[in-house]
C-alpha positions in Angstrom: 70.7 58.2 126.8 70.3 54.6 127.9 67.8 52.2 126.2 67.4 48.5 127.2 70.5 48.8 129.3 72.8 50.0 126.5 73.9 53.4 125.4 71.5 54.6 122.7 72.7 58.1 122.2 75.1 60.7 123.6 73.4 64.1 124.3 75.3 67.4 124.2 74.7 69.9 127.0 73.0 73.0 125.7 73.8 76.6 126.8 70.3 76.7 128.3 71.0 73.6 130.4 74.3 75.1 131.5 72.5 78.3 132.6 70.0 76.2 134.5 72.8 74.3 136.2 74.0 77.6 137.7 70.5 78.2 139.2 70.3 74.6 140.5 73.7 74.9 142.1 72.7 78.1 143.9 69.4 76.4 145.1 71.3 73.3 146.2 73.7 75.5 148.3 70.8 77.3 149.9 69.0 74.0 150.7 72.2 72.6 152.3 72.5 75.8 154.4 68.9 75.4 155.6 69.4 71.7 156.5 72.5 72.6 158.5 70.6 75.4 160.2 67.9 72.8 161.3 70.6 70.3 162.4 72.0 73.0 164.7 68.6 73.5 166.2 67.9 76.8 164.4 64.7 78.0 163.0 64.1 78.2 159.3 62.7 81.5 157.9 62.3 81.4 154.1 63.1 84.5 152.1 60.4 85.9 149.9 60.7 84.5 146.4 63.5 82.1 147.4 62.0 79.3 145.3 60.9 81.3 142.3 57.4 82.0 143.6 55.8 85.4 144.1 57.4 87.4 146.9 
């Protein structure tokens, strides 16, 4: 953690944060795939529940 431009504390990554990272990584890959699809001129059709909402 940085405070006033200096290191104030070093935080350890929790198991919960590591699990969240797995989900964020999967979401990032899917978003990159959708961006590439648009760049190639394709249409974007979202899957039900893709972003954690109700299907």
